[in-house]
C-alpha positions as CSV (number, residue, x, y, z in Angstrom):
1,M,92.1,108.8,58.6
2,T,88.7,110.0,57.4
3,N,87.1,112.7,59.4
4,R,83.4,111.9,58.6
5,K,82.0,108.8,60.2
6,P,80.9,106.3,57.5
7,T,77.2,105.6,57.3
8,H,76.1,102.4,59.0
9,P,74.8,99.8,56.5
10,G,71.7,99.4,58.6
11,A,70.9,103.1,58.1
12,V,71.4,102.7,54.3
13,L,69.0,99.7,54.2
14,L,66.4,101.6,56.2
15,E,66.6,105.0,54.4
16,D,67.3,103.7,50.8
17,V,65.3,100.5,50.7
18,I,62.8,99.9,53.5
19,K,61.3,103.4,53.8
20,P,61.0,104.1,50.0
21,L,59.3,100.7,49.6
22,G,56.8,101.6,52.4
23,L,57.7,98.4,54.3
24,T,57.5,98.0,58.0
25,I,60.4,96.5,59.9
26,T,58.3,93.4,60.5
27,E,57.5,93.1,56.8
28,A,61.1,93.6,55.8
29,A,62.4,91.1,58.4
30,K,60.0,88.5,57.2
31,M,61.2,89.1,53.6
32,L,64.8,88.8,54.7
33,G,64.0,85.6,56.8
34,V,65.2,87.1,60.1
35,S,63.5,88.1,63.3
36,R,62.0,91.6,63.7
37,K,64.4,92.1,66.6
38,T,67.4,91.2,64.5
39,L,66.5,93.7,61.8
40,S,65.5,96.4,64.2
41,E,68.8,96.2,66.0
42,F,70.6,96.4,62.7
43,V,68.7,99.3,61.2
44,N,68.9,101.2,64.5
45,E,72.7,100.7,64.4
46,K,72.8,98.6,67.5
47,A,74.3,95.6,65.6
48,M,77.0,95.2,63.1
49,L,76.4,93.6,59.7
50,S,77.1,89.9,59.6
51,P,78.1,88.1,56.4
52,D,74.8,86.2,56.6
53,M,72.8,89.4,56.8
54,A,74.9,90.9,53.9
55,I,74.0,87.9,51.7
56,R,70.3,88.1,52.7
57,I,70.2,91.9,51.9
58,A,72.1,91.4,48.7
59,K,69.7,88.7,47.5
60,A,66.6,90.8,48.5
61,T,67.9,94.0,46.8
62,N,69.7,92.4,43.8
63,T,73.1,93.9,45.0
64,S,76.3,92.3,46.0
65,P,77.1,91.1,49.6
66,E,80.5,92.6,49.1
67,S,79.0,96.1,48.7
68,W,77.2,95.7,52.0
69,M,80.3,94.2,53.8
70,N,82.4,97.1,52.4
71,M,80.2,99.6,54.1
72,Q,80.5,97.7,57.4
73,Q,84.3,97.4,57.0
74,K,84.7,101.1,56.4
75,L,82.6,101.9,59.5
76,T,84.5,99.3,61.7
77,L,87.9,100.6,60.6
78,W,86.8,104.3,61.2
79,E,85.6,103.4,64.7
80,A,88.9,101.6,65.5
81,E,90.9,104.6,64.2
82,Q,89.2,106.8,66.7
83,H,91.1,104.9,69.4
84,L,94.5,104.3,67.9
85,P,96.8,102.2,70.2
86,E,99.7,104.2,71.6
87,N,102.0,101.3,72.5
88,V,102.8,100.2,68.9
89,I,106.4,100.4,67.9
90,P,107.0,100.5,64.1
91,F,109.0,97.7,62.6
92,P,112.4,98.7,61.3
93,S,112.4,99.9,57.7
94,V,112.5,97.2,55.0
95,H,114.0,97.6,51.6
96,S,111.7,98.8,48.9
97,E,111.6,95.4,47.1
98,E,110.6,93.7,50.3
99,A,108.0,96.3,51.0
100,A,106.5,95.8,47.5
101,T,106.3,92.1,48.1
102,L,104.6,92.6,51.5
103,Q,101.9,94.8,49.9
104,M,100.9,92.1,47.4
């Protein structure tokens, strides 16, 4: 488990793209083809990154949608790890060959 909370992809978009370009949220939203409210909620970390938004951002920034989705996945998993379930019983040990097959 990572101690530091991963950065929300909306914060990355705001700090590394929108602000350096001198864009307003309204202008950036128009360029992405989304509503101002949608973009505002995302950059203010009130909404998760959707696959659709990842594709839009990737197209606008000449990056990959996977890179944006990876940021969201790291954050989502980190948040889930902060509240690990206590009622999970580990499966019995499996042989090493079977474990290797399961990891593929």
